C-alpha positions in Angstrom: 52.1 4.2 48.4 52.1 3.9 44.6 51.0 0.3 44.7 48.2 1.2 47.1 47.0 4.0 44.8 47.0 1.7 41.8 45.0 -0.9 43.7 42.4 1.7 44.6 42.2 2.9 41.0 41.7 -0.7 39.7 39.0 -1.3 42.4 37.2 1.9 41.5 37.2 1.1 37.7 35.9 -2.3 38.4 33.1 -0.9 40.5 32.2 1.6 37.8 32.1 -1.2 35.3 29.8 -3.2 37.5 27.5 -0.2 38.1 27.3 0.5 34.3 26.5 -3.1 33.6 23.8 -3.2 36.2 22.2 0.0 34.8 22.4 -1.4 31.2 20.8 -4.7 32.3 18.0 -2.9 34.2 17.2 -0.8 31.1 17.1 -3.9 28.9 14.7 -5.6 31.4 12.4 -2.6 32.0 12.2 -1.3 28.4 9.1 -2.9 26.7 9.8 -4.5 23.3 8.9 -2.5 20.3 5.5 -3.5 19.0 5.6 -5.5 15.8 3.9 -3.7 12.9 1.3 -5.9 11.2 -0.9 -5.7 8.1 -3.7 -7.3 10.1 -5.7 -4.1 10.7 -6.1 -3.3 7.0 -6.9 -7.0 6.2 -9.6 -6.9 8.9 -10.9 -3.6 7.6 -11.1 -4.9 4.1 -12.9 -8.0 5.1 -15.4 -6.0 7.2 -15.9 -3.6 4.3 -16.6 -6.6 1.9 -19.0 -8.3 4.4 -21.0 -5.1 4.8 -21.3 -4.8 1.0 -22.7 -8.4 0.8 -25.2 -7.7 3.6 -26.4 -4.1 3.0 -25.3 -3.3 -0.6 -22.0 -2.1 -2.2 -23.0 1.6 -2.1 -23.9 1.5 1.6 -20.6 -0.1 2.4 -18.6 2.3 0.3 -20.2 5.2 2.1 -19.5 3.8 5.5 -15.9 3.0 4.9 -14.4 5.9 2.9 -12.4 8.7 4.4 -13.7 12.3 4.0 -11.0 13.0 1.4 -11.2 9.7 -0.4 -11.1 9.6 -4.2 -12.4 7.2 -6.9 -12.2 7.1 -10.6 -15.5 7.9 -12.2 -13.9 7.8 -14.8 -11.8 10.9 -13.9 -10.6 11.2 -10.3 -13.3 12.7 -8.1 -14.4 12.8 -4.5 -15.8 9.5 -3.3 -18.6 11.3 -1.5 -19.7 13.1 -4.6 -19.5 9.9 -6.7 -21.5 7.9 -4.2 -24.1 10.7 -3.9 -25.1 9.9 -7.5 -26.1 6.4 -6.5 -29.6 5.9 -5.3 -30.2 3.6 -2.4 -27.7 1.1 -0.9 -26.7 -0.6 -4.2 -26.8 -4.3 -5.0 -25.4 -7.1 -2.8 -23.9 -8.8 -5.9 -20.4 -7.4 -5.5 -18.0 -9.8 -3.8 -14.3 -9.3 -3.1 -11.6 -10.8 -0.8 -8.1 -9.6 0.0 -5.3 -11.8 -1.3 -2.3 -9.6 -0.6 -1.6 -6.7 1.8 1.0 -4.3 3.0 1.5 -1.9 6.0 3.7 1.0 6.7 6.4 1.0 9.3 4.4 3.7 11.2 1.3 1.5 11.3 -0.9 4.2 9.9 -1.1 3.5 6.1 -1.5 0.3 4.1 -3.2 -1.4 1.2 -4.9 -4.6 0.1 -5.6 -6.2 -3.3 -7.3 -9.3 -4.5 -10.0 -10.8 -6.7 -13.5 -9.2 -7.1 -16.6 -10.5 -8.8 -19.7 -8.6 -9.8 -22.6 -11.0 -10.2 -25.0 -8.7 -11.9 -26.6 -8.8 -15.4 -23.1 -8.4 -16.8 -20.6 -10.6 -14.9 -17.4 -8.6 -14.3 -14.3 -10.1 -12.6 -10.9 -8.7 -11.9 -8.7 -7.5 -9.1 -9.4 -4.6 -6.8 -6.9 -2.3 -5.1 -7.7 -0.3 -1.9 -5.5 2.2 -0.1 -6.2 2.6 3.6 -5.3 5.3 6.2 -5.7 5.2 9.9 -7.9 8.1 11.1 -7.4 10.4 14.1 -10.0 8.4 16.0 -8.2 5.1 15.5 -10.5 3.7 12.8 -9.4 2.7 9.4 -11.0 4.2 6.2 -10.1 3.8 2.6 -8.7 6.8 0.6 -8.6 5.2 -2.8 -10.4 2.2 -4.4 -10.4 0.9 -8.0 -10.5 -2.3 -9.9 -8.8 -3.8 -13.0 -10.3 -6.5 -15.2 -7.3 -8.9 -15.2 -7.6 -11.9 -17.4 -7.3 -14.5 -14.6 -8.6 -13.2 -11.2 -7.8 -16.6 -9.6 -9.8 -18.8 -7.3 -12.1 -17.7 -4.6 -10.3 -17.0 -1.3 -11.6 -18.0 2.1 -12.7 -15.2 4.3 -10.2 -16.2 7.0 -7.4 -17.3 4.7 -3.8 -16.6 5.7 -2.4 -14.0 3.2 1.1 -13.3 1.8 2.2 -9.9 3.2 4.6 -7.2 1.9 7.6 -7.2 4.2 7.6 -4.1 6.4 10.3 -1.5 5.7 13.2 -1.1 8.1 13.3 2.7 7.8 11.6 5.7 6.2 12.3 9.3 5.4 9.4 11.0 7.2 7.9 14.1 5.7 10.4 14.0 2.8 8.8 10.9 1.2 6.1 12.6 -0.8 8.5 15.0 -2.5 11.0 12.2 -3.1 8.3 10.1 -4.9 7.1 13.1 -7.0 10.7 13.6 -8.1 11.1 9.9 -9.0 7.8 9.9 -10.9 8.8 13.0 -12.8 12.2 11.5 -13.6 10.5 8.3 -15.0 7.8 10.0 -17.0 10.1 12.5 -18.6 12.7 9.9 -19.6 13.4 9.7 -23.3 13.3 7.6 -25.3 12.3 4.8 -22.9 10.3 5.8 -19.7 9.1 2.2 -19.4 12.7 1.0 -19.2 13.4 3.4 -16.4 10.3 2.3 -14.5 11.3 -1.4 -15.0 14.5 -0.5 -13.2 12.5 0.4 -10.2 10.4 -2.8 -9.9 11.0 -4.7 -6.7 11.9 -8.4 -6.9 8.5 -9.2 -5.2 6.5 -6.6 -7.2 2.8 -7.4 -8.1 1.4 -5.8 -11.2 -2.1 -5.8 -12.7 -3.0 -5.0 -16.3 -6.4 -5.2 -18.0 -6.8 -8.3 -20.1 -3.6 -10.0 -18.7 -3.0 -12.4 -15.9 -1.7 -10.7 -12.7 2.1 -10.6 -12.8 3.9 -11.6 -9.6 7.6 -11.1 -9.4 10.0 -8.8 -11.3 10.4 -11.0 -14.3 6.7 -11.3 -15.1 6.1 -7.7 -14.2 9.0 -6.5 -16.4 7.4 -8.3 -19.4 4.0 -6.8 -18.7 5.3 -3.3 -18.4 7.2 -3.6 -21.7 4.0 -4.3 -23.6 1.4 -2.3 -21.7 3.0 1.1 -20.9 3.3 3.0 -17.7 1.3 6.2 -18.0 1.9 9.6 -19.5 1.7 12.2 -16.8 3.5 13.2 -13.6 1.5 12.1 -10.6 -1.9 13.6 -9.9 -1.8 12.5 -6.3 0.9 11.3 -3.9 0.1 10.1 -0.3 2.7 8.7 2.1 2.8 7.2 5.5 3.9 9.1 8.6 7.2 7.1 8.7 7.9 8.0 5.0 8.5 4.4 4.0 5.3 3.6 1.9 3.7 5.9 -0.7 0.7 5.7 -3.0 0.7 7.4 -6.4 -2.1 8.0 -8.9 -1.6 9.3 -12.4 -3.1 9.4 -15.9 -2.6 7.2 -19.0 -2.2 8.6 -22.5 -5.3 9.5 -24.7 -7.7 9.3 -21.7 -7.1 5.5 -21.7 -7.4 5.3 -17.9 -5.1 5.8 -14.9 -2.2 4.1 -13.2 -1.9 3.5 -9.5 1.2 2.2 -7.7 2.8 1.7 -4.3 6.4 2.6 -3.6 8.4 1.3 -0.6 11.7 2.4 0.9 14.2 -0.4 0.8 18.0 -0.4 1.5 18.2 3.4 1.3 16.3 3.6 -2.0 12.8 3.5 -3.4 11.2 0.5 -5.3 7.8 -0.2 -6.8 6.0 -3.0 -4.9 2.5 -2.7 -6.6 1.4 -1.3 -9.9 -1.9 -1.4 -11.8 -3.6 0.3 -14.7 -7.3 1.1 -14.4 -8.8 1.4 -17.9 -10.9 4.5 -18.8 -14.5 4.2 -17.7 -13.6 2.0 -14.7 -14.2 3.0 -11.1 -17.3 3.3 -8.9 
């Protein structure tokens, strides 16, 4: 009797294992794979934005592509709508730019692009632009911040359909806690004495990109570290922090000392901590 009971028990456990395995396999087969997050939407938006500027005029394109709450530097931060209202007509078609680098949040709702720009007007102006994009409730993409920096070597022209280097997408975020976390980090950096620049350099990612007026773009931590050491980091706690829904990517805007301009940077969540993946200084008087 005991042997018969043991045999039934073993048979029952084996059946349960088989049933569990079948259910698990069915779940694996039926569950669709998680969609891969891509920076393609912000690259496409930036290219369409630039193409419209070349066809209709830069002011017309900026009006068409900015979000209702978008900000520009003119030279102080102000509403993009108010700044563009000062411009008569559609603007010239002599402003060209192309994305050369882009990043996207894990939640697929927030990203940025940067790359060379050229103004072919009476005064030829070249540099690198920086645009922050946010997906709107209707599914379209609009920019929330746009500015440029006159770097010393903007680099060669980029093909309209060129394959671009992309910021790796984060593995995790902190949701709604991101904005407060970034404000705390920025405050910690800017209040550091005697060396706030040293504290900021400790937050630079290995693949960081950094733009400074009058200097060649710095790519990688070693080049960026040297640039930060000689050009400063800003003097104020952030004026504006905007984060993705996932809380893995965040944009910061702040002021430079003595009204010298503004700094703008992108933070990303990596390995349970925050690092700076893009940083630029926009000199006073720049903007739209």
